[in-house]
C-alpha positions in Angstrom: -12.6 55.0 -6.5 -15.4 52.8 -4.9 -16.6 49.3 -6.3 -19.9 50.9 -6.9 -18.1 53.4 -9.2 -16.3 50.9 -11.0 -17.0 50.8 -14.7 -18.8 47.8 -16.2 -16.4 45.5 -18.0 -16.9 45.7 -22.1 -17.0 42.5 -23.8 -16.7 42.4 -27.9 -19.2 39.7 -28.2 -21.9 38.2 -26.0 -22.1 35.0 -28.1 -20.8 31.9 -26.7 -19.1 29.1 -28.5 -19.5 25.4 -27.6 -16.6 23.8 -26.6 -16.0 20.0 -26.9 -13.4 18.1 -25.3 -13.3 14.6 -26.0 -12.3 12.7 -22.8 -10.7 9.5 -22.6 -11.8 7.1 -20.3 -8.9 6.3 -17.6 -7.6 2.4 -17.4 -9.1 1.0 -14.5 -6.8 -1.0 -12.2 -8.8 -3.7 -10.8 -5.8 -5.7 -9.7 -6.1 -5.1 -6.0 -9.9 -6.0 -5.9 -8.7 -8.9 -8.1 -6.0 -10.0 -5.5 -8.3 -9.8 -2.6 -11.3 -11.8 -4.3 -8.4 -14.4 -5.3 -7.3 -14.3 -1.3 -10.7 -15.1 -0.1 -11.3 -17.9 -2.6 -8.1 -19.5 -1.4 -9.2 -18.9 2.1 -12.6 -20.7 1.5 -11.0 -23.6 -0.4 -8.4 -24.1 2.1 -11.2 -24.3 4.9 -13.4 -26.6 2.9 -10.8 -28.8 1.7 -9.2 -29.4 4.9 -12.2 -30.3 7.0 -15.8 -31.7 5.4 -17.6 -31.8 8.9 -18.7 -29.3 11.4 -16.4 -27.5 13.4 -18.2 -28.3 16.7 -17.1 -32.0 15.7 -13.3 -31.5 14.8 -10.9 -33.4 16.9 -7.8 -32.1 18.5 -6.0 -33.3 15.6 -8.1 -31.6 12.9 -8.2 -28.2 14.8 -4.2 -28.3 14.7 -4.5 -29.1 11.2 -6.5 -26.3 10.5 -4.5 -24.0 12.4 -1.5 -25.2 10.2 -3.1 -24.3 7.2 -4.6 -20.9 8.2 -1.1 -19.9 9.8 1.8 -21.6 8.1 4.5 -19.2 9.3 3.5 -18.9 13.0 1.1 -21.7 13.5 3.5 -23.7 15.5 2.8 -21.4 18.6 -0.8 -21.8 18.4 -0.5 -25.6 17.7 1.6 -26.1 20.7 -0.8 -23.9 23.1 -4.2 -25.8 21.8 -2.6 -29.4 21.8 -1.3 -28.6 25.4 -4.9 -27.8 26.6 -6.6 -30.4 24.3 -8.7 -28.0 22.2 -11.3 -29.6 20.1 -13.4 -27.9 17.6 -16.5 -27.5 20.2 -13.6 -25.7 22.5 -12.1 -23.8 19.6 -15.7 -22.0 18.7 -15.8 -21.1 22.5 -12.2 -19.6 22.9 -12.1 -15.8 24.0 -9.2 -13.4 24.4 -8.8 -14.2 27.9 -8.7 -17.9 27.4 -5.9 -17.5 24.8 -3.8 -15.2 26.8 -4.2 -18.0 29.9 -3.1 -20.3 27.1 0.1 -18.4 26.3 -0.8 -16.8 23.3 -0.2 -13.3 24.8 0.9 -11.4 21.6 -2.0 -9.0 20.8 -2.1 -9.3 16.9 -1.7 -12.9 17.2 -4.7 -13.1 19.5 -6.9 -10.8 17.3 -5.8 -12.6 14.1 -6.8 -15.9 15.8 -10.1 -14.4 17.2 -11.2 -13.3 14.1 -10.6 -16.4 12.2 -12.5 -18.4 15.0 -15.3 -15.9 14.7 -15.6 -17.0 10.9 -15.6 -20.5 11.8 -18.3 -19.7 14.4 -20.3 -18.4 11.6 -19.7 -21.4 9.3 -20.7 -23.8 12.0 -23.9 -21.9 12.7 -24.7 -21.7 8.9 -23.8 -25.6 8.5 -26.3 -26.2 11.7 -29.1 -24.3 10.4 -28.8 -25.8 6.8 -28.9 -29.3 8.3 -31.7 -28.5 10.7 -33.9 -27.0 7.8 -32.9 -30.2 5.5 -34.0 -32.4 8.2 -37.5 -30.7 8.4 -38.2 -31.1 4.7 
């Protein structure tokens, strides 16, 4: 038998009945987002509480203090390298992966982590400089 020759299905009723389902909202778990926000708040507080002046004006000791606050577990590796090379705030903002490697910070994850933090400091320093320049004009 061909599909074309198949008989049409027979339905007892052509009427439809509405079906109502009551959906309960799923509980939302915002704990991951909340935790991430708390970590950001802690980092901002940590950065601002340690230093109240532009990064470019930090002394070598203030750079080391910042490193210790950002990296409590393995900060001593960074502090030793930065102290040995007398890295001030201005020099910190100019560090690159190549310079870190020359200083003895060769572990890629350490290097990338430190460069990410330095990039945030660059942005912070730029914003502070622009804010100060704008305030001086008015």
